[in-house]
C-alpha positions as CSV (number, residue, x, y, z in Angstrom):
1,M,42.8,-4.7,-100.2
2,E,43.4,-2.8,-96.9
3,T,41.5,0.2,-98.2
4,T,38.4,-1.8,-99.0
5,K,38.6,-3.5,-95.6
6,Q,38.5,-0.1,-93.9
7,K,35.6,1.2,-95.9
8,L,32.9,2.8,-93.6
9,W,30.1,4.1,-95.8
10,T,28.9,0.8,-97.3
11,K,25.5,0.0,-98.7
12,D,24.7,-2.2,-95.6
13,F,25.9,0.5,-93.2
14,L,23.6,3.1,-94.8
15,I,20.6,0.8,-95.0
16,V,20.8,-0.4,-91.4
17,S,21.2,3.2,-90.3
18,L,18.1,4.2,-92.4
19,I,16.1,1.3,-90.8
20,N,17.1,2.5,-87.3
21,F,16.2,6.1,-88.3
22,T,12.8,5.1,-89.6
23,I,11.7,3.0,-86.6
24,T,12.9,5.7,-84.2
25,L,11.1,8.3,-86.2
26,I,7.8,6.3,-85.9
27,F,8.4,6.0,-82.2
28,F,8.8,9.7,-81.6
29,L,6.1,10.7,-84.0
30,L,3.6,8.6,-82.0
31,M,5.1,9.6,-78.7
32,V,4.0,13.2,-79.1
33,T,0.5,12.4,-80.5
34,I,-0.8,9.2,-78.9
35,A,-1.7,10.8,-75.6
36,G,-3.9,13.4,-77.3
37,Y,-5.5,10.5,-79.3
38,A,-6.3,8.6,-76.1
39,V,-7.9,11.7,-74.5
40,E,-9.9,12.7,-77.6
41,H,-11.1,9.2,-78.7
42,F,-11.3,7.3,-75.5
43,H,-11.8,10.1,-73.0
44,A,-8.8,8.9,-71.0
45,S,-7.6,10.9,-68.0
46,T,-4.4,12.8,-68.1
47,S,-2.5,10.1,-66.1
48,T,-4.0,7.3,-68.2
49,A,-3.0,9.1,-71.4
50,G,0.5,9.4,-70.0
51,L,0.6,5.6,-69.4
52,V,-0.6,5.0,-73.0
53,S,2.4,7.0,-74.1
54,S,5.0,5.6,-71.7
55,I,4.0,2.0,-71.9
56,F,5.9,1.8,-75.2
57,I,9.1,2.3,-73.3
58,I,8.2,-0.5,-70.9
59,G,7.7,-2.7,-74.0
60,T,11.1,-1.6,-75.4
61,L,12.8,-2.8,-72.2
62,I,11.0,-6.1,-72.3
63,G,12.0,-6.5,-76.0
64,R,15.7,-5.9,-75.2
65,I,15.8,-8.5,-72.4
66,G,16.8,-11.8,-74.0
67,T,17.3,-10.4,-77.5
68,G,21.0,-10.5,-77.1
69,R,20.8,-14.2,-76.5
70,I,18.5,-14.7,-79.4
71,I,20.9,-12.9,-81.6
72,G,23.7,-15.2,-80.4
73,S,21.7,-18.3,-81.4
74,A,19.7,-17.2,-84.4
75,G,21.9,-14.4,-85.8
76,S,21.2,-10.6,-86.0
77,K,19.6,-10.6,-89.4
78,K,16.9,-13.2,-88.5
79,T,16.3,-11.4,-85.3
80,L,15.8,-8.1,-87.2
81,F,13.3,-9.8,-89.5
82,V,11.2,-10.8,-86.6
83,G,11.4,-7.4,-85.0
84,L,10.6,-5.5,-88.2
85,L,7.7,-7.8,-89.2
86,S,6.2,-7.5,-85.7
87,F,6.8,-3.7,-85.7
88,M,5.1,-3.3,-89.1
89,L,2.0,-5.4,-88.2
90,L,1.6,-3.7,-84.8
91,T,1.9,-0.2,-86.4
92,M,-1.0,-1.2,-88.7
93,A,-2.9,-2.5,-85.7
94,Y,-3.6,1.1,-84.5
95,F,-6.5,1.1,-87.0
96,I,-8.3,-1.6,-85.1
97,A,-7.7,-0.3,-81.6
98,I,-11.4,0.0,-80.7
99,N,-10.9,0.6,-77.0
100,L,-8.3,1.8,-74.5
101,P,-7.0,-1.6,-73.2
102,L,-6.4,-2.7,-76.8
103,L,-4.6,0.5,-77.6
104,M,-2.3,0.0,-74.6
105,L,-1.7,-3.6,-75.6
106,I,-0.7,-2.6,-79.1
107,R,1.6,0.1,-77.7
108,L,3.2,-2.5,-75.4
109,G,3.7,-4.9,-78.3
110,Q,5.1,-2.3,-80.6
111,G,7.6,-1.3,-77.9
112,I,8.7,-4.9,-77.6
113,A,9.1,-5.1,-81.4
114,L,11.2,-1.9,-81.4
115,G,13.4,-3.2,-78.6
116,I,14.1,-6.4,-80.6
117,A,14.7,-4.5,-83.9
118,S,16.8,-1.7,-82.5
119,T,19.0,-4.2,-80.6
120,A,19.5,-6.2,-83.8
121,T,20.4,-3.1,-85.8
122,G,22.9,-2.0,-83.2
123,T,24.5,-5.5,-83.3
124,M,24.5,-5.6,-87.1
125,I,26.3,-2.2,-87.3
126,A,29.0,-3.6,-85.0
127,Q,29.4,-6.6,-87.3
128,I,29.4,-4.6,-90.5
129,L,32.0,-2.0,-89.4
130,P,35.7,-2.5,-89.7
131,P,37.1,-3.1,-86.1
132,Q,39.5,-0.2,-86.3
133,R,36.8,2.3,-87.2
134,R,34.0,1.0,-84.9
135,G,34.0,4.1,-82.7
136,E,33.7,6.4,-85.6
137,G,31.1,4.2,-87.4
138,I,28.9,3.8,-84.3
139,G,29.1,7.6,-83.8
140,Y,27.7,8.1,-87.3
141,Y,25.1,5.3,-86.9
142,S,23.8,6.8,-83.7
143,L,23.1,10.1,-85.6
144,S,20.2,8.2,-87.2
145,A,18.4,8.1,-83.8
146,I,19.4,11.7,-83.0
147,L,17.9,13.0,-86.3
148,A,14.7,11.0,-85.6
149,T,14.5,12.5,-82.2
150,A,14.4,16.0,-83.7
151,I,12.3,15.2,-86.8
152,G,9.7,12.8,-85.3
153,P,8.1,15.2,-82.9
154,F,8.1,17.9,-85.5
155,V,6.3,15.7,-88.1
156,G,3.9,14.4,-85.5
157,I,2.8,17.9,-84.4
158,L,2.6,19.1,-88.0
159,L,0.3,16.2,-88.9
160,T,-2.0,17.0,-86.0
161,Q,-2.2,20.6,-87.2
162,M,-2.9,19.5,-90.8
163,F,-5.4,16.7,-90.2
164,S,-8.0,16.4,-87.6
165,D,-8.3,12.7,-88.1
166,Y,-5.6,10.7,-86.3
167,R,-5.9,7.9,-88.8
168,M,-3.8,10.0,-91.2
169,I,-0.9,9.7,-88.6
170,F,-1.4,6.0,-88.4
171,A,-1.4,5.8,-92.2
172,V,1.9,7.7,-92.5
173,D,3.4,5.5,-89.8
174,S,2.2,2.3,-91.5
175,V,3.7,3.3,-94.9
176,L,7.0,4.1,-93.2
177,A,6.9,0.7,-91.3
178,V,6.2,-1.2,-94.6
179,I,9.1,0.6,-96.3
180,C,11.3,-0.2,-93.4
181,F,10.4,-3.8,-93.5
182,F,11.3,-4.2,-97.2
183,M,14.6,-2.5,-96.7
184,Y,15.5,-5.5,-94.6
185,F,15.8,-7.7,-97.8
186,I,18.7,-5.8,-99.3
187,V,20.9,-6.0,-96.2
188,T,23.7,-8.5,-95.9
189,V,25.6,-9.2,-92.7
190,P,28.9,-11.0,-92.3
191,A,28.4,-14.5,-90.7
192,S,30.0,-14.9,-87.3
193,P,32.4,-17.8,-87.3
194,T,32.1,-18.1,-83.5
195,K,28.3,-18.1,-83.4
196,A,28.1,-21.8,-82.7
197,K,30.5,-21.5,-79.8
198,A,28.5,-18.7,-78.2
199,V,25.3,-20.8,-78.3
200,T,26.8,-23.9,-76.7
201,E,29.0,-22.3,-74.1
202,K,26.4,-22.4,-71.4
203,S,23.1,-24.2,-71.1
204,G,20.1,-23.7,-68.8
205,F,19.4,-20.4,-67.0
206,Q,22.6,-18.4,-66.6
207,L,22.7,-14.6,-66.1
208,S,25.5,-14.5,-68.6
209,N,23.1,-15.8,-71.2
210,F,21.1,-12.6,-71.0
211,I,23.7,-10.0,-69.7
212,E,27.2,-9.3,-71.0
213,M,29.2,-8.7,-67.8
214,R,32.0,-7.0,-69.6
215,A,29.6,-4.3,-70.9
216,L,27.9,-3.9,-67.5
217,P,30.3,-1.2,-66.1
218,I,29.9,1.3,-69.0
219,A,26.2,0.4,-69.1
220,F,25.8,1.4,-65.5
221,V,27.4,4.7,-66.2
222,A,25.0,5.1,-69.1
223,L,22.1,4.5,-66.7
224,V,23.2,7.3,-64.4
225,I,23.8,9.7,-67.4
226,G,20.4,8.8,-68.9
227,F,18.7,9.4,-65.5
228,A,20.2,12.9,-65.4
229,Y,19.0,13.6,-69.0
230,S,15.5,12.2,-68.6
231,G,14.2,15.3,-66.8
232,V,15.3,17.5,-69.7
233,M,13.4,15.2,-72.1
234,S,10.3,15.0,-70.0
235,F,9.9,18.4,-68.4
236,L,11.4,20.9,-70.9
237,T,8.0,22.1,-72.1
238,F,6.8,22.8,-68.5
239,Y,10.2,24.4,-67.6
240,A,10.2,26.7,-70.6
241,K,6.7,27.9,-69.8
242,E,7.7,28.5,-66.2
243,L,10.6,30.7,-67.5
244,N,8.5,32.4,-70.2
245,L,10.9,31.0,-72.8
246,V,8.5,28.9,-74.8
247,T,9.9,30.0,-78.2
248,A,13.5,29.2,-77.2
249,G,12.3,25.9,-75.7
250,S,10.8,25.0,-79.1
251,Y,14.3,25.3,-80.6
252,F,16.1,23.4,-77.8
253,F,16.2,20.0,-79.5
254,I,17.1,21.5,-82.9
255,V,20.2,23.1,-81.4
256,Y,20.9,19.9,-79.5
257,A,20.7,17.9,-82.7
258,I,22.9,20.4,-84.7
259,V,25.8,20.3,-82.2
260,I,25.8,16.5,-82.2
261,L,25.8,16.4,-86.0
262,V,28.8,18.8,-86.0
263,T,30.8,17.1,-83.2
264,R,30.0,13.4,-83.6
265,P,32.5,12.8,-86.5
266,F,35.4,14.2,-84.5
267,T,34.6,12.3,-81.3
268,G,34.2,9.0,-83.1
269,K,37.6,9.4,-84.7
270,L,39.2,10.4,-81.4
271,L,37.7,7.3,-79.8
272,D,39.2,5.0,-82.4
273,T,42.7,6.6,-82.4
274,R,43.2,7.8,-78.8
275,G,40.7,5.8,-76.7
276,A,37.5,6.6,-74.8
277,N,38.9,8.7,-71.9
278,I,40.0,11.6,-74.0
279,V,36.4,11.9,-75.2
280,V,34.4,10.9,-72.2
281,Y,35.9,13.2,-69.5
282,P,35.6,16.4,-71.5
283,C,32.1,15.4,-72.7
284,L,30.8,14.8,-69.1
285,I,32.3,18.0,-67.8
286,I,30.6,19.9,-70.7
287,Y,27.5,18.0,-69.9
288,A,27.6,19.1,-66.3
289,L,28.2,22.8,-67.3
290,G,25.4,22.6,-69.8
291,M,23.0,21.2,-67.1
292,Y,24.1,24.0,-64.7
293,A,23.3,26.6,-67.4
294,F,20.0,24.8,-68.0
295,S,19.1,25.0,-64.3
296,T,19.9,28.7,-64.0
297,A,18.7,29.9,-67.4
298,T,16.7,33.1,-67.4
299,T,17.2,34.1,-71.1
300,S,16.8,32.4,-74.4
301,F,20.5,32.7,-75.1
302,V,21.4,30.8,-72.0
303,L,18.7,28.1,-72.6
304,L,20.0,27.5,-76.1
305,L,23.6,27.6,-74.9
306,A,22.6,24.9,-72.4
307,A,21.1,22.9,-75.3
308,A,24.5,23.0,-77.1
309,G,26.4,22.0,-73.9
310,I,24.0,19.1,-73.2
311,G,24.2,18.0,-76.9
312,I,28.0,18.0,-76.9
313,G,28.2,16.2,-73.5
314,Y,25.3,13.8,-73.3
315,G,24.8,13.3,-77.0
316,N,28.4,12.2,-77.6
317,F,28.7,10.1,-74.5
318,N,25.8,8.0,-75.6
319,S,27.6,6.9,-78.8
320,V,30.9,6.5,-77.1
321,G,29.4,4.4,-74.4
322,Q,27.8,2.1,-76.9
323,A,31.1,1.8,-78.8
324,V,32.9,1.0,-75.5
325,A,30.4,-1.8,-74.7
326,V,31.3,-3.3,-78.1
327,K,35.0,-2.8,-77.8
328,V,35.2,-4.7,-74.5
329,T,33.2,-7.7,-75.8
330,P,34.2,-10.7,-77.9
331,H,32.7,-10.8,-81.4
332,E,30.3,-13.7,-80.6
333,R,28.7,-11.7,-77.8
334,L,28.1,-8.4,-79.5
335,G,24.3,-8.9,-79.4
336,L,24.4,-9.3,-75.6
337,A,26.7,-6.3,-75.2
338,T,24.3,-4.1,-77.3
339,S,21.2,-5.3,-75.4
340,T,23.0,-5.0,-72.0
341,Y,24.0,-1.4,-72.7
342,F,20.5,-0.3,-73.8
343,I,18.7,-2.1,-71.1
344,L,20.4,-0.1,-68.4
345,Y,20.4,3.1,-70.5
346,D,16.7,2.9,-71.2
347,T,16.1,2.1,-67.5
348,G,17.7,5.4,-66.6
349,L,15.6,7.3,-69.2
350,G,12.4,5.5,-68.1
351,V,12.7,5.6,-64.3
352,G,14.1,9.2,-64.2
353,P,10.9,11.1,-65.1
354,Y,8.9,9.2,-62.5
355,V,11.4,9.7,-59.7
356,L,12.1,13.4,-60.6
357,G,8.4,14.1,-61.0
358,L,7.9,13.1,-57.3
359,F,10.0,16.2,-56.3
360,A,8.8,18.6,-59.0
361,S,6.0,20.2,-57.0
362,T,8.1,20.7,-53.8
363,M,11.5,21.5,-55.3
364,G,10.6,23.1,-58.6
365,Y,12.2,22.3,-61.9
366,S,15.2,24.6,-61.5
367,K,16.4,22.8,-58.3
368,I,15.8,19.4,-59.9
369,F,18.0,20.2,-62.8
370,L,20.6,21.7,-60.5
371,A,20.7,18.4,-58.6
372,M,21.3,16.6,-61.9
373,V,24.7,18.5,-62.1
374,F,25.8,16.6,-59.0
375,V,24.5,13.3,-60.5
376,I,26.6,13.9,-63.6
377,L,29.7,14.6,-61.4
378,V,29.0,11.3,-59.6
379,A,28.9,9.7,-63.1
380,I,32.4,11.0,-63.8
381,V,33.7,9.4,-60.7
382,L,31.9,6.1,-61.5
383,Y,33.3,6.1,-65.0
384,Y,36.8,6.5,-63.7
385,F,36.6,3.6,-61.3
386,L,34.4,1.3,-63.5
387,Y,36.3,1.8,-66.8
388,G,38.5,4.9,-67.2
389,K,41.5,4.0,-65.0
390,N,42.0,0.6,-66.6
391,E,40.9,1.5,-70.1
392,K,43.7,-0.2,-72.0
393,T,43.4,-3.5,-70.2
394,K,39.7,-3.8,-70.7
395,E,39.5,-3.6,-74.5
396,V,39.2,-6.8,-76.5
397,Q,41.2,-6.9,-79.7
398,I,38.7,-7.9,-82.4
399,S,40.0,-8.8,-85.8
């Protein structure tokens, strides 16, 4: 009985992970192609095309706000149904985007749907996993997004090279969205016996109805960590051209994904058996070293070595941070914990490129990335005071 209770690779775990992989794949596939579509078909300016691309992230943030509370009252599975149905219909709606404002509205709506669906999948995973293996399980689950981050842009660029008509990209996305929606019907989630209590605890407008305060400290650290990484995500192409390392730059995220795939199983198990500190401190130090190598790179080897360091450090912190947000939260508020973590994390990723972009022309990319080393060091200090020094007293024992 105990062995069955501790089982990790269940049908539901695999399907929810596959759903998360698919919606994230669609997101990144469109992220690298939609700006070109806006310029080619609607003659949008470069800045407007950038807004068409990034408005999706704004929608994702909107979708996450309040979703945790909805999950607390309606349940994670019903919330996922709404998110996936909306995501599927809005993915198909690209075919009827006859002008730029309508395209932007569809992008915003699709981002909201992704925010709802991905918050629901993150909560469902926490409900499905055995409590003693949540760190390991969430580590494996988050690999679905990591793989989509690497595969999505590759598939998107490949489709633009194979087909001159962007409708083929929309067709592929629509098929994937339909498959993703129907996967929903074969997922089962354990009912939460404390769900009713979570709904009736507080009525009216209360901040605690939308934000899980216990998850806020680690989420704030994630915001800082995401801010430091956002420049890599947004400016890698320009930086690689500046260094004349375009070929190495094209392999950056492949190396990044590989090292996460190799290290994530070990860090997840360490989290469950020895706690977060033994994983987080080394990861953040390696992250800082990787960012330093990135800021000073002059050869392909150093650039790809930096990719490995950033993958080990940043890539593993993200899954550990999500697991910590769940560990410190009672079962009935897992939805709020998941949404709280990703609201702040996405804020760091979304605000970072704009803020760092303001200094790009005067400081240069190398100095910007060097400054991010100090941001990461600040994050280590924040982690210590906000969570690390009192780790054992903060965790909630969930049975």
